C-alpha positions as CSV (number, residue, x, y, z in Angstrom):
1,M,0.3,-0.1,0.2
2,K,1.3,3.0,-0.9
3,F,0.6,6.6,1.2
4,T,2.0,9.8,1.5
5,K,3.0,11.4,5.4
6,L,1.9,15.2,5.4
7,S,2.5,17.8,7.7
8,A,0.1,21.1,8.0
9,T,1.7,23.2,11.3
10,G,2.5,19.9,13.4
11,N,-0.8,18.2,12.3
12,D,0.0,15.0,10.3
13,F,-1.9,12.6,8.4
14,I,-1.4,9.6,6.4
15,L,-2.8,10.0,3.1
16,I,-3.9,7.1,0.6
17,D,-5.1,7.9,-3.0
18,N,-8.1,6.0,-2.9
19,R,-9.3,6.9,-6.5
20,G,-9.5,2.6,-7.3
21,N,-11.8,2.6,-4.1
22,R,-9.4,0.0,-2.2
23,F,-11.3,1.2,0.9
24,A,-14.2,1.5,2.0
25,G,-14.4,3.7,5.2
26,E,-15.1,0.5,7.4
27,E,-11.4,-0.1,7.9
28,K,-11.5,1.4,11.5
29,E,-8.9,-1.2,13.0
30,F,-6.6,-1.1,10.3
31,F,-6.4,3.7,10.2
32,R,-5.9,3.0,14.1
33,T,-3.1,0.6,13.2
34,I,-1.0,2.8,11.0
35,C,-1.6,5.8,13.1
36,R,0.4,4.2,16.0
37,R,3.3,5.8,16.6
38,R,6.3,3.7,17.4
39,T,4.7,0.8,15.6
40,G,2.7,2.2,12.9
41,I,3.4,5.3,10.4
42,G,2.6,7.7,13.2
43,A,-0.2,10.4,12.5
44,D,-3.2,12.3,13.9
45,G,-5.5,10.5,11.4
46,V,-5.9,9.3,8.2
47,I,-7.1,10.9,4.7
48,L,-8.4,9.3,1.6
49,L,-8.5,11.2,-1.4
50,E,-11.6,9.7,-3.9
51,A,-12.9,10.3,-7.0
52,S,-15.9,12.8,-7.4
53,D,-18.3,13.4,-9.9
54,R,-19.3,17.4,-8.1
55,A,-15.9,18.9,-7.4
56,D,-12.1,17.9,-8.0
57,M,-12.0,15.1,-5.4
58,R,-13.9,13.7,-3.1
59,Y,-12.0,14.2,1.0
60,R,-12.7,11.6,3.4
61,H,-10.8,12.1,7.1
62,F,-10.6,8.9,9.7
63,N,-9.0,10.0,13.3
64,A,-6.3,8.3,15.1
65,D,-8.4,6.2,16.9
66,G,-10.1,5.0,13.4
67,S,-13.2,6.7,14.2
68,P,-14.8,9.1,11.0
69,A,-14.4,12.5,11.1
70,E,-16.7,15.1,9.8
71,M,-14.0,17.7,8.7
72,C,-10.7,18.7,9.7
73,G,-9.2,22.3,8.0
74,N,-5.4,21.0,8.5
75,G,-6.2,17.4,6.9
76,A,-8.0,19.5,3.6
77,R,-5.3,21.8,3.2
78,S,-2.7,18.6,3.1
79,L,-5.2,17.2,0.9
80,C,-5.2,20.1,-1.4
81,Y,-1.7,20.6,-1.5
82,Y,-0.7,16.9,-2.1
83,A,-4.0,17.4,-5.1
84,V,-2.1,20.2,-7.1
85,S,1.9,18.9,-6.1
86,K,0.5,15.3,-7.8
87,R,-1.3,17.7,-10.8
88,I,-4.7,16.0,-9.7
89,A,-6.3,19.2,-8.9
90,P,-5.9,22.5,-10.3
91,P,-4.2,25.3,-7.9
92,H,-8.5,26.9,-7.3
93,L,-9.9,23.9,-6.3
94,T,-13.2,22.2,-5.2
95,F,-13.3,19.1,-3.2
96,E,-16.2,17.3,-1.4
97,I,-17.1,16.1,2.4
98,E,-20.3,14.2,2.7
99,Q,-21.8,16.0,-0.2
100,E,-20.7,19.3,1.0
101,I,-18.5,21.2,-1.8
102,H,-15.9,23.2,-0.1
103,A,-13.2,25.5,-2.0
104,A,-9.2,26.4,-1.8
105,W,-6.4,27.8,-3.3
106,V,-3.0,26.4,-3.2
107,T,0.5,28.6,-4.1
108,G,3.4,27.1,-3.4
109,N,3.1,25.2,0.1
110,E,0.8,27.4,1.4
111,V,-3.2,26.4,1.3
112,K,-5.8,29.2,1.6
113,L,-9.7,27.2,2.7
114,R,-12.6,28.4,2.2
115,I,-13.9,27.0,5.9
116,P,-17.9,26.2,6.2
117,P,-20.1,28.8,8.0
118,P,-20.2,28.5,11.4
119,S,-23.3,26.9,13.2
120,A,-24.8,26.3,17.0
121,L,-23.0,29.1,18.3
122,K,-23.6,29.3,22.4
123,D,-21.7,31.7,24.2
124,Q,-22.0,30.2,27.5
125,I,-22.6,26.5,28.7
126,G,-21.7,27.0,32.3
127,I,-20.0,23.9,33.0
128,V,-16.5,25.6,33.9
129,T,-15.0,25.9,37.3
130,E,-11.2,26.1,37.2
131,K,-10.6,29.7,38.1
132,E,-8.2,29.7,35.9
133,L,-10.4,29.6,32.9
134,E,-13.0,31.5,30.9
135,E,-15.7,30.2,29.2
136,G,-15.3,31.7,25.5
137,G,-18.3,29.0,23.9
138,F,-19.2,26.5,21.9
139,I,-19.4,26.8,17.8
140,N,-19.6,24.2,14.9
141,L,-17.5,24.7,11.9
142,G,-18.2,21.1,10.5
143,V,-16.9,19.9,13.5
144,P,-17.7,20.4,17.7
145,H,-15.8,23.0,18.9
146,F,-15.5,24.4,22.7
147,V,-13.4,27.2,23.4
148,L,-11.9,28.3,26.9
149,F,-9.8,31.4,27.8
150,T,-6.9,31.2,29.7
151,K,-4.4,34.2,30.9
152,E,-1.4,31.8,30.6
153,V,-2.1,28.9,27.9
154,E,1.3,27.3,28.3
155,S,0.6,26.3,31.5
156,V,-2.4,24.7,31.0
157,D,-3.0,20.9,31.6
158,V,-4.4,20.6,28.0
159,V,-4.6,16.7,28.1
160,S,-6.2,16.4,31.7
161,L,-8.9,19.7,31.0
162,G,-9.4,18.4,27.5
163,R,-10.6,15.0,28.3
164,L,-12.3,16.6,30.8
165,Y,-14.6,19.1,28.7
166,S,-14.2,16.6,25.6
167,S,-16.4,14.0,26.8
168,H,-18.9,16.1,29.3
169,P,-22.1,15.3,28.8
170,A,-22.6,18.9,27.7
171,F,-21.6,17.6,24.6
172,E,-23.9,14.9,23.1
173,N,-21.3,13.7,20.8
174,G,-18.0,14.9,22.5
175,T,-16.1,18.2,21.3
176,N,-12.7,19.4,20.3
177,V,-11.5,21.5,22.9
178,N,-9.4,24.7,22.7
179,F,-7.5,26.7,25.1
180,V,-7.0,30.5,23.7
181,Q,-4.7,33.2,25.0
182,H,-5.5,36.6,23.8
183,I,-2.3,38.4,22.7
184,D,-3.7,41.8,20.7
185,A,-6.7,42.6,18.7
186,H,-5.1,40.2,15.7
187,T,-3.2,37.5,17.8
188,I,-4.0,34.8,19.8
189,Q,-2.1,31.8,20.8
190,V,-4.4,28.9,21.0
191,R,-3.6,25.2,22.1
192,T,-6.2,22.3,21.3
193,Y,-7.7,19.1,22.6
194,E,-8.3,16.9,19.8
195,R,-11.6,14.4,20.1
196,G,-11.1,11.4,17.9
197,V,-7.2,11.6,18.3
198,E,-7.7,11.5,22.3
199,D,-4.8,14.1,23.2
200,E,-3.3,17.5,22.1
201,T,-2.2,18.1,18.8
202,L,0.8,20.4,17.3
203,S,-2.2,22.6,15.8
204,C,-5.7,22.6,14.7
205,G,-7.0,24.2,11.1
206,T,-11.1,24.1,12.5
207,G,-9.6,24.8,15.9
208,S,-7.7,28.1,15.4
209,T,-10.8,29.1,13.3
210,A,-13.5,28.6,15.9
211,S,-10.8,30.2,18.4
212,A,-10.4,33.1,16.2
213,I,-14.2,33.8,16.0
214,V,-15.2,33.5,19.0
215,S,-12.0,35.5,20.2
216,H,-13.6,38.1,17.7
217,I,-17.1,37.8,19.7
218,K,-15.7,38.1,23.2
219,K,-12.4,39.6,23.1
220,D,-13.0,42.5,20.3
221,V,-10.2,40.8,18.1
222,H,-10.5,41.5,14.4
223,S,-9.6,40.1,11.2
224,P,-6.8,39.1,9.9
225,V,-5.8,36.8,12.7
226,A,-2.9,35.5,13.6
227,V,-3.3,32.3,15.6
228,Y,-0.1,31.1,16.7
229,T,0.4,27.0,17.7
230,S,2.9,24.7,18.7
231,G,3.2,23.6,14.7
232,G,3.6,26.8,13.9
233,T,1.7,30.3,12.6
234,L,-1.9,29.9,10.9
235,G,-3.8,32.9,9.3
236,V,-7.5,33.5,9.9
237,E,-9.5,36.0,8.0
238,W,-13.2,37.2,6.8
239,E,-15.2,39.3,4.8
240,D,-17.9,37.8,7.2
241,V,-17.7,36.4,10.2
242,C,-20.8,34.2,9.9
243,R,-20.8,33.8,5.9
244,C,-17.3,34.0,4.8
245,V,-14.1,32.8,6.9
246,F,-10.8,31.4,5.6
247,L,-7.8,29.6,6.8
248,T,-4.6,30.0,5.7
249,G,-1.2,28.1,6.2
250,T,1.5,25.5,5.4
251,A,1.4,21.9,4.5
252,T,4.8,19.9,3.1
253,V,5.2,16.2,2.4
254,V,7.2,14.3,5.0
255,F,8.0,11.3,3.2
256,E,6.4,9.0,0.8
257,G,6.0,5.3,1.5
258,D,4.9,1.7,0.6
259,L,3.6,-0.6,3.3
260,K,4.6,-4.2,3.1
261,E,3.3,-5.7,6.6
262,L,2.3,-4.2,9.9
263,G,1.9,-6.6,12.5
C-alpha cells in the first residue's frame, strides 16, 4: 500500500489515493493501527483522496482512533496541497465532503481554505469551574469546538482538562477543546485537545478558526488574525464572520512510502 505522510503546521496525516476504491472507509482497526506512533506509520489521522463527479475530488477523513471525522481544516489543506503537487487538481480547486462542496487556493506550499459557516454558537455553556479558565463558548465549523480563554496558555494541562470537557455530558457527541490566550487585537495563541486523537495536537485548523471567531465575539479581536500554535502560525480572516471565513497555512510532504507488512 503506497501512502504519503503530510504535515500541516504540525498536524500530521497519512494520505492514501483511494480513487481505485481499495478502501470502503470501514477499516477502523487498520486506520487505528497505521496511525499508532512507534509501531505504525504514526499520524493524527488518515485521509482518503477519492474521485468525485461533483468536484475535483472527494475527501474522507478518519481520526487516529479510526473513527470518521466530519471535517478537518489542516487535513483538508494537506489534501489540497497533495492534489495540486500531483496534478490531480488545479491550484484553485474544489473538493467534496459528505455531499458538501468546499473551495481552496494553493500557492506553493501555502493553502487557503474556505471554512464552512459557523453554526450552533452558544456563548455560555456554564460547566467550567476552574478559576484560571473563562468560557468562550461552543461553536461548530463542520466539527464541534469548545473555546476556553486563559491568561497563560502554556501552563494549562491541556490533556487532562481537554479530556474532561471533550467528553462532558453537555456535548452529546463530544467536542474538541481549545485553550486560547488573547495577545492583541489581531493575535491569539491556541492549544487544542482533539476528539478522536484523544490528545493535544500541535495545531488544529478548525480549532484555530473557531478560536479566532469566538475571540472576535468575546475579546474584540479583528480580521486578519494570526493564530500561534505549537506547530506554527495559521491565518484566519473573514469578510463576514458568520458566512465567509478563510484559513491559511502551509502544508508539506514529510515522506512517501510503501507499506509491506504491519504486525
